[in-house]
All heavy atoms as TSV, in Angstrom:
chain	resi	resn	atom	element	x	y	z
A	1	MET	N	N	41.403	65.340	110.454
A	1	MET	CA	C	41.618	65.429	111.926
A	1	MET	C	C	42.115	66.874	112.226
A	1	MET	O	O	42.885	67.418	111.495
A	1	MET	CB	C	42.525	64.337	112.354
A	1	MET	CG	C	42.711	64.315	113.884
A	1	MET	SD	S	43.570	62.779	114.356
A	1	MET	CE	C	43.361	62.887	116.056
A	2	ASP	N	N	41.765	67.346	113.387
A	2	ASP	CA	C	42.256	68.687	113.886
A	2	ASP	C	C	43.737	68.660	114.087
A	2	ASP	O	O	44.189	67.849	114.831
A	2	ASP	CB	C	41.444	68.980	115.174
A	2	ASP	CG	C	41.696	70.420	115.656
A	2	ASP	OD1	O	42.713	71.027	115.255
A	2	ASP	OD2	O	40.897	70.889	116.414
A	3	LYS	N	N	44.412	69.638	113.480
A	3	LYS	CA	C	45.867	69.662	113.536
A	3	LYS	C	C	46.357	70.715	114.594
A	3	LYS	O	O	47.466	70.929	114.773
A	3	LYS	CB	C	46.462	70.025	112.206
A	3	LYS	CG	C	46.250	68.980	111.106
A	3	LYS	CD	C	47.063	67.752	111.430
A	3	LYS	CE	C	46.738	66.722	110.270
A	3	LYS	NZ	N	47.396	65.450	110.528
A	4	GLU	N	N	45.386	71.326	115.291
A	4	GLU	CA	C	45.758	72.271	116.305
A	4	GLU	C	C	46.484	71.722	117.407
A	4	GLU	O	O	46.124	70.636	117.922
A	4	GLU	CB	C	44.460	72.976	116.748
A	4	GLU	CG	C	44.781	74.125	117.819
A	4	GLU	CD	C	43.429	74.754	118.247
A	4	GLU	OE1	O	42.391	74.662	117.571
A	4	GLU	OE2	O	43.440	75.324	119.326
A	5	LYS	N	N	47.566	72.337	117.868
A	5	LYS	CA	C	48.402	71.817	118.980
A	5	LYS	C	C	47.687	72.324	120.304
A	5	LYS	O	O	47.109	73.367	120.376
A	5	LYS	CB	C	49.824	72.419	118.886
A	5	LYS	CG	C	50.525	72.119	117.692
A	5	LYS	CD	C	50.558	70.599	117.401
A	5	LYS	CE	C	51.255	70.347	116.103
A	5	LYS	NZ	N	51.063	69.065	115.550
A	6	ARG	N	N	47.578	71.359	121.205
A	6	ARG	CA	C	46.914	71.562	122.472
A	6	ARG	C	C	47.851	71.652	123.677
A	6	ARG	O	O	48.959	71.063	123.679
A	6	ARG	CB	C	45.876	70.479	122.687
A	6	ARG	CG	C	45.061	70.183	121.447
A	6	ARG	CD	C	43.597	70.526	121.782
A	6	ARG	NE	N	42.863	70.149	120.581
A	6	ARG	CZ	C	41.893	71.019	120.226
A	6	ARG	NH1	N	41.680	72.114	120.844
A	6	ARG	NH2	N	41.217	70.702	119.164
A	7	LYS	N	N	47.358	72.266	124.821
A	7	LYS	CA	C	47.954	72.182	126.122
A	7	LYS	C	C	47.207	71.098	126.875
A	7	LYS	O	O	45.919	71.355	127.066
A	7	LYS	CB	C	47.948	73.509	126.718
A	7	LYS	CG	C	48.750	74.521	126.120
A	7	LYS	CD	C	48.694	75.871	126.758
A	7	LYS	CE	C	49.509	76.898	126.060
A	7	LYS	NZ	N	49.351	78.238	126.752
A	8	ILE	N	N	47.891	70.073	127.326
A	8	ILE	CA	C	47.184	68.942	127.954
A	8	ILE	C	C	47.752	68.689	129.326
A	8	ILE	O	O	48.973	68.622	129.562
A	8	ILE	CB	C	47.329	67.732	127.040
A	8	ILE	CG1	C	46.729	67.958	125.702
A	8	ILE	CG2	C	46.717	66.492	127.764
A	8	ILE	CD1	C	47.089	66.910	124.672
A	9	LEU	N	N	46.790	68.536	130.272
A	9	LEU	CA	C	47.231	68.222	131.714
A	9	LEU	C	C	46.763	66.799	132.008
A	9	LEU	O	O	45.662	66.496	131.923
A	9	LEU	CB	C	46.509	69.209	132.739
A	9	LEU	CG	C	46.703	68.835	134.195
A	9	LEU	CD1	C	48.094	68.986	134.566
A	9	LEU	CD2	C	45.812	69.828	135.030
A	10	LEU	N	N	47.702	65.949	132.357
A	10	LEU	CA	C	47.447	64.633	132.825
A	10	LEU	C	C	47.718	64.494	134.386
A	10	LEU	O	O	48.726	64.956	134.852
A	10	LEU	CB	C	48.351	63.554	132.101
A	10	LEU	CG	C	48.260	63.549	130.607
A	10	LEU	CD1	C	49.422	62.726	130.052
A	10	LEU	CD2	C	46.977	63.053	130.166
A	11	VAL	N	N	46.653	64.030	135.063
A	11	VAL	CA	C	46.735	64.025	136.538
A	11	VAL	C	C	46.623	62.617	137.021
A	11	VAL	O	O	45.764	61.872	136.603
A	11	VAL	CB	C	45.589	64.812	137.194
A	11	VAL	CG1	C	45.602	64.796	138.717
A	11	VAL	CG2	C	45.608	66.267	136.612
A	12	VAL	N	N	47.653	62.274	137.892
A	12	VAL	CA	C	47.701	60.852	138.524
A	12	VAL	C	C	47.909	61.093	140.008
A	12	VAL	O	O	48.534	62.056	140.429
A	12	VAL	CB	C	48.712	59.972	137.830
A	12	VAL	CG1	C	48.484	59.680	136.449
A	12	VAL	CG2	C	50.174	60.623	137.910
A	13	PRO	N	N	47.418	60.174	140.846
A	13	PRO	CA	C	47.574	60.393	142.241
A	13	PRO	C	C	49.066	60.337	142.681
A	13	PRO	O	O	49.508	61.175	143.518
A	13	PRO	CB	C	46.808	59.146	142.922
A	13	PRO	CG	C	45.934	58.685	141.804
A	13	PRO	CD	C	46.515	59.029	140.545
A	14	ARG	N	N	49.772	59.365	142.258
A	14	ARG	CA	C	51.209	59.235	142.547
A	14	ARG	C	C	52.025	58.862	141.334
A	14	ARG	O	O	51.486	58.141	140.422
A	14	ARG	CB	C	51.382	58.213	143.643
A	14	ARG	CG	C	50.970	58.595	145.037
A	14	ARG	CD	C	51.098	57.448	146.054
A	14	ARG	NE	N	49.883	57.370	146.874
A	14	ARG	CZ	C	48.822	56.725	146.510
A	14	ARG	NH1	N	48.698	55.967	145.481
A	14	ARG	NH2	N	47.864	56.741	147.384
A	15	LEU	N	N	53.263	59.226	141.340
A	15	LEU	CA	C	54.148	58.816	140.262
A	15	LEU	C	C	55.162	57.690	140.704
A	15	LEU	O	O	56.306	57.883	140.906
A	15	LEU	CB	C	54.984	60.011	139.718
A	15	LEU	CG	C	54.165	60.978	138.922
A	15	LEU	CD1	C	54.947	62.152	138.540
A	15	LEU	CD2	C	53.579	60.393	137.638
A	16	ASN	N	N	54.608	56.606	141.076
A	16	ASN	CA	C	55.403	55.381	141.511
A	16	ASN	C	C	55.436	54.446	140.236
A	16	ASN	O	O	54.778	54.678	139.271
A	16	ASN	CB	C	54.817	54.743	142.685
A	16	ASN	CG	C	54.712	55.614	143.903
A	16	ASN	OD1	O	55.656	56.440	144.137
A	16	ASN	ND2	N	53.689	55.601	144.588
A	17	ILE	N	N	56.205	53.446	140.365
A	17	ILE	CA	C	56.310	52.467	139.285
A	17	ILE	C	C	54.981	51.673	139.357
A	17	ILE	O	O	54.627	51.141	140.299
A	17	ILE	CB	C	57.551	51.539	139.497
A	17	ILE	CG1	C	58.723	52.381	139.366
A	17	ILE	CG2	C	57.454	50.471	138.437
A	17	ILE	CD1	C	60.044	51.646	139.751
A	18	GLY	N	N	54.348	51.558	138.185
A	18	GLY	CA	C	53.124	50.750	138.030
A	18	GLY	C	C	52.457	50.914	136.727
A	18	GLY	O	O	52.970	51.632	135.835
A	19	GLY	N	N	51.380	50.218	136.565
A	19	GLY	CA	C	50.716	50.210	135.266
A	19	GLY	C	C	50.120	51.597	134.877
A	19	GLY	O	O	50.399	51.966	133.652
A	20	ALA	N	N	49.413	52.277	135.710
A	20	ALA	CA	C	48.812	53.486	135.366
A	20	ALA	C	C	49.835	54.523	135.057
A	20	ALA	O	O	49.828	55.385	134.177
A	20	ALA	CB	C	47.924	53.982	136.474
A	21	GLU	N	N	50.954	54.492	135.810
A	21	GLU	CA	C	52.048	55.462	135.582
A	21	GLU	C	C	52.803	55.233	134.321
A	21	GLU	O	O	53.076	56.148	133.618
A	21	GLU	CB	C	53.018	55.377	136.815
A	21	GLU	CG	C	52.491	55.880	138.171
A	21	GLU	CD	C	51.582	54.796	138.823
A	21	GLU	OE1	O	51.570	53.666	138.304
A	21	GLU	OE2	O	51.086	55.102	139.905
A	22	SER	N	N	52.959	54.006	134.011
A	22	SER	CA	C	53.607	53.652	132.727
A	22	SER	C	C	52.697	54.069	131.571
A	22	SER	O	O	53.240	54.578	130.549
A	22	SER	CB	C	53.837	52.109	132.580
A	22	SER	OG	O	54.667	51.706	133.552
A	23	TYR	N	N	51.445	53.910	131.670
A	23	TYR	CA	C	50.446	54.362	130.636
A	23	TYR	C	C	50.528	55.852	130.475
A	23	TYR	O	O	50.541	56.352	129.337
A	23	TYR	CB	C	49.025	53.867	131.046
A	23	TYR	CG	C	47.961	54.312	130.064
A	23	TYR	CD1	C	47.787	53.615	128.793
A	23	TYR	CD2	C	47.160	55.456	130.290
A	23	TYR	CE1	C	46.925	54.098	127.928
A	23	TYR	CE2	C	46.234	55.837	129.419
A	23	TYR	CZ	C	46.082	55.129	128.188
A	23	TYR	OH	O	45.171	55.544	127.356
A	24	VAL	N	N	50.562	56.598	131.569
A	24	VAL	CA	C	50.587	58.070	131.483
A	24	VAL	C	C	51.864	58.541	130.861
A	24	VAL	O	O	51.838	59.423	130.073
A	24	VAL	CB	C	50.405	58.715	132.932
A	24	VAL	CG1	C	50.814	60.203	132.957
A	24	VAL	CG2	C	49.038	58.511	133.460
A	25	TYR	N	N	52.968	57.853	131.207
A	25	TYR	CA	C	54.193	58.161	130.554
A	25	TYR	C	C	54.174	57.941	129.013
A	25	TYR	O	O	54.590	58.781	128.218
A	25	TYR	CB	C	55.341	57.385	131.210
A	25	TYR	CG	C	56.690	57.594	130.578
A	25	TYR	CD1	C	57.427	58.582	131.028
A	25	TYR	CD2	C	57.205	56.737	129.582
A	25	TYR	CE1	C	58.690	58.895	130.475
A	25	TYR	CE2	C	58.494	56.963	129.035
A	25	TYR	CZ	C	59.211	58.023	129.540
A	25	TYR	OH	O	60.485	58.231	128.991
A	26	THR	N	N	53.611	56.793	128.626
A	26	THR	CA	C	53.496	56.500	127.237
A	26	THR	C	C	52.603	57.505	126.466
A	26	THR	O	O	52.912	57.954	125.331
A	26	THR	CB	C	52.971	55.055	127.049
A	26	THR	OG1	O	53.916	54.120	127.660
A	26	THR	CG2	C	52.891	54.675	125.573
A	27	VAL	N	N	51.426	57.818	127.093
A	27	VAL	CA	C	50.601	58.785	126.483
A	27	VAL	C	C	51.183	60.166	126.356
A	27	VAL	O	O	51.064	60.803	125.358
A	27	VAL	CB	C	49.234	58.856	127.299
A	27	VAL	CG1	C	48.346	60.029	126.883
A	27	VAL	CG2	C	48.493	57.511	127.169
A	28	ALA	N	N	51.871	60.633	127.449
A	28	ALA	CA	C	52.515	61.899	127.415
A	28	ALA	C	C	53.498	61.972	126.318
A	28	ALA	O	O	53.635	62.958	125.525
A	28	ALA	CB	C	53.182	62.177	128.824
A	29	LEU	N	N	54.368	60.965	126.141
A	29	LEU	CA	C	55.366	60.894	125.134
A	29	LEU	C	C	54.717	61.009	123.754
A	29	LEU	O	O	55.196	61.797	122.858
A	29	LEU	CB	C	56.282	59.719	125.177
A	29	LEU	CG	C	57.375	59.698	126.309
A	29	LEU	CD1	C	58.078	58.336	126.166
A	29	LEU	CD2	C	58.255	60.847	126.146
A	30	GLY	N	N	53.723	60.229	123.527
A	30	GLY	CA	C	52.982	60.213	122.189
A	30	GLY	C	C	52.436	61.553	121.899
A	30	GLY	O	O	52.516	62.003	120.726
A	31	LEU	N	N	51.747	62.199	122.915
A	31	LEU	CA	C	51.226	63.520	122.644
A	31	LEU	C	C	52.282	64.555	122.340
A	31	LEU	O	O	52.082	65.347	121.379
A	31	LEU	CB	C	50.333	63.968	123.840
A	31	LEU	CG	C	49.058	63.135	124.085
A	31	LEU	CD1	C	48.540	63.435	125.477
A	31	LEU	CD2	C	48.067	63.483	122.974
A	32	MET	N	N	53.451	64.457	123.054
A	32	MET	CA	C	54.480	65.406	122.813
A	32	MET	C	C	55.097	65.262	121.421
A	32	MET	O	O	55.454	66.182	120.702
A	32	MET	CB	C	55.537	65.377	123.892
A	32	MET	CG	C	55.076	65.867	125.242
A	32	MET	SD	S	56.365	66.012	126.560
A	32	MET	CE	C	56.610	64.256	126.866
A	33	GLN	N	N	55.232	63.961	120.966
A	33	GLN	CA	C	55.722	63.671	119.612
A	33	GLN	C	C	54.869	64.296	118.611
A	33	GLN	O	O	55.299	64.496	117.417
A	33	GLN	CB	C	55.962	62.135	119.467
A	33	GLN	CG	C	57.055	61.612	120.274
A	33	GLN	CD	C	57.142	60.067	120.224
A	33	GLN	OE1	O	56.205	59.456	119.789
A	33	GLN	NE2	N	58.186	59.553	120.853
A	34	HIS	N	N	53.601	64.449	118.920
A	34	HIS	CA	C	52.709	65.081	117.988
A	34	HIS	C	C	52.592	66.622	118.080
A	34	HIS	O	O	51.812	67.241	117.481
A	34	HIS	CB	C	51.242	64.449	118.062
A	34	HIS	CG	C	51.178	63.120	117.433
A	34	HIS	ND1	N	51.454	61.918	118.134
A	34	HIS	CD2	C	50.880	62.732	116.229
A	34	HIS	CE1	C	51.338	60.925	117.338
A	34	HIS	NE2	N	50.996	61.304	116.058
A	35	GLY	N	N	53.476	67.150	118.903
A	35	GLY	CA	C	53.599	68.598	119.046
A	35	GLY	C	C	52.765	69.223	120.106
A	35	GLY	O	O	52.768	70.484	120.219
A	36	HIS	N	N	52.081	68.466	120.889
A	36	HIS	CA	C	51.322	69.029	122.017
A	36	HIS	C	C	52.160	69.402	123.248
A	36	HIS	O	O	53.273	68.710	123.437
A	36	HIS	CB	C	50.162	68.068	122.424
A	36	HIS	CG	C	49.247	67.696	121.314
A	36	HIS	ND1	N	48.368	68.682	120.756
A	36	HIS	CD2	C	49.018	66.598	120.601
A	36	HIS	CE1	C	47.733	68.074	119.864
A	36	HIS	NE2	N	48.120	66.834	119.677
A	37	HIS	N	N	51.758	70.307	124.019
A	37	HIS	CA	C	52.420	70.685	125.252
A	37	HIS	C	C	51.784	69.862	126.380
A	37	HIS	O	O	50.554	70.045	126.612
A	37	HIS	CB	C	52.354	72.170	125.587
A	37	HIS	CG	C	52.967	72.526	126.837
A	37	HIS	ND1	N	54.324	72.748	126.978
A	37	HIS	CD2	C	52.422	72.825	127.999
A	37	HIS	CE1	C	54.505	73.069	128.207
A	37	HIS	NE2	N	53.412	73.147	128.853
A	38	VAL	N	N	52.505	69.004	127.030
A	38	VAL	CA	C	51.872	68.121	127.995
A	38	VAL	C	C	52.564	68.362	129.423
A	38	VAL	O	O	53.731	68.483	129.514
A	38	VAL	CB	C	52.139	66.604	127.674
A	38	VAL	CG1	C	51.535	65.743	128.678
A	38	VAL	CG2	C	51.541	66.338	126.308
A	39	VAL	N	N	51.698	68.442	130.462
A	39	VAL	CA	C	52.127	68.579	131.860
A	39	VAL	C	C	51.484	67.435	132.605
A	39	VAL	O	O	50.347	67.138	132.429
A	39	VAL	CB	C	51.674	69.883	132.441
A	39	VAL	CG1	C	52.044	69.944	133.939
A	39	VAL	CG2	C	52.244	71.075	131.765
A	40	VAL	N	N	52.339	66.759	133.417
A	40	VAL	CA	C	51.846	65.696	134.248
A	40	VAL	C	C	51.842	66.158	135.680
A	40	VAL	O	O	52.901	66.589	136.177
A	40	VAL	CB	C	52.672	64.363	134.106
A	40	VAL	CG1	C	52.268	63.303	135.093
A	40	VAL	CG2	C	52.700	63.890	132.644
A	41	ALA	N	N	50.696	66.141	136.399
A	41	ALA	CA	C	50.686	66.534	137.774
A	41	ALA	C	C	50.379	65.322	138.621
A	41	ALA	O	O	49.641	64.428	138.273
A	41	ALA	CB	C	49.575	67.569	137.951
A	42	SER	N	N	50.913	65.394	139.942
A	42	SER	CA	C	50.678	64.264	140.814
A	42	SER	C	C	50.756	64.833	142.227
A	42	SER	O	O	51.225	65.992	142.430
A	42	SER	CB	C	51.640	63.113	140.671
A	42	SER	OG	O	52.860	63.441	141.213
A	43	TRP	N	N	50.478	63.993	143.217
A	43	TRP	CA	C	50.539	64.352	144.605
A	43	TRP	C	C	51.806	63.755	145.261
A	43	TRP	O	O	51.950	63.747	146.481
A	43	TRP	CB	C	49.306	63.958	145.404
A	43	TRP	CG	C	48.093	64.777	145.129
A	43	TRP	CD1	C	47.718	65.781	145.859
A	43	TRP	CD2	C	47.230	64.626	144.046
A	43	TRP	NE1	N	46.614	66.365	145.278
A	43	TRP	CE2	C	46.286	65.611	144.162
A	43	TRP	CE3	C	47.016	63.770	142.961
A	43	TRP	CZ2	C	45.240	65.880	143.315
A	43	TRP	CZ3	C	46.081	63.951	142.048
A	43	TRP	CH2	C	45.135	64.943	142.202
A	44	GLY	N	N	52.763	63.288	144.448
A	44	GLY	CA	C	54.010	62.849	144.980
A	44	GLY	C	C	54.505	61.623	144.273
A	44	GLY	O	O	53.913	61.215	143.278
A	45	GLY	N	N	55.585	61.023	144.794
A	45	GLY	CA	C	56.162	59.897	144.156
A	45	GLY	C	C	57.391	60.336	143.383
A	45	GLY	O	O	57.748	61.556	143.362
A	46	SER	N	N	57.947	59.420	142.684
A	46	SER	CA	C	59.112	59.740	141.765
A	46	SER	C	C	58.879	59.125	140.420
A	46	SER	O	O	58.513	58.034	140.296
A	46	SER	CB	C	60.393	59.236	142.450
A	46	SER	OG	O	60.406	57.858	142.567
A	47	TRP	N	N	59.149	60.004	139.438
A	47	TRP	CA	C	58.988	59.663	138.023
A	47	TRP	C	C	60.284	58.982	137.589
A	47	TRP	O	O	61.273	59.597	137.458
A	47	TRP	CB	C	58.689	60.896	137.248
A	47	TRP	CG	C	58.397	60.601	135.763
A	47	TRP	CD1	C	59.164	60.346	134.829
A	47	TRP	CD2	C	57.057	60.608	135.213
A	47	TRP	NE1	N	58.500	60.088	133.646
A	47	TRP	CE2	C	57.189	60.302	133.847
A	47	TRP	CE3	C	55.809	60.785	135.683
A	47	TRP	CZ2	C	56.101	60.217	132.991
A	47	TRP	CZ3	C	54.702	60.704	134.876
A	47	TRP	CH2	C	54.856	60.463	133.477
A	48	GLN	N	N	60.193	57.672	137.335
A	48	GLN	CA	C	61.421	56.994	136.864
A	48	GLN	C	C	61.096	56.111	135.775
A	48	GLN	O	O	60.017	55.419	135.811
A	48	GLN	CB	C	62.034	56.091	138.033
A	48	GLN	CG	C	62.453	56.911	139.195
A	48	GLN	CD	C	63.053	55.961	140.264
A	48	GLN	OE1	O	63.077	54.800	140.126
A	48	GLN	NE2	N	63.560	56.567	141.309
A	49	ARG	N	N	61.861	56.138	134.718
A	49	ARG	CA	C	61.609	55.249	133.510
A	49	ARG	C	C	62.509	54.019	133.723
A	49	ARG	O	O	63.645	54.096	134.001
A	49	ARG	CB	C	61.979	55.963	132.226
A	49	ARG	CG	C	61.631	55.082	131.090
A	49	ARG	CD	C	61.696	55.799	129.817
A	49	ARG	NE	N	61.247	54.862	128.760
A	49	ARG	CZ	C	61.660	54.933	127.561
A	49	ARG	NH1	N	62.523	55.892	127.199
A	49	ARG	NH2	N	61.261	54.094	126.706
A	50	CYS	N	N	61.870	52.868	133.625
A	50	CYS	CA	C	62.596	51.515	133.795
A	50	CYS	C	C	62.955	51.033	132.481
A	50	CYS	O	O	62.363	51.201	131.527
A	50	CYS	CB	C	61.694	50.517	134.475
A	50	CYS	SG	S	61.249	51.100	136.100
């Protein structure tokens, strides 16, 4: 598997509490744990971990 570290942009409409937002959070954490640089972009809302 390719070991090159990547710059990754994840885009979601809003960062409110919900299924898609939880998924994006989990994916972002997993990618960062593998050494990738991750940016999450949205059109508003608040990023809160429950």
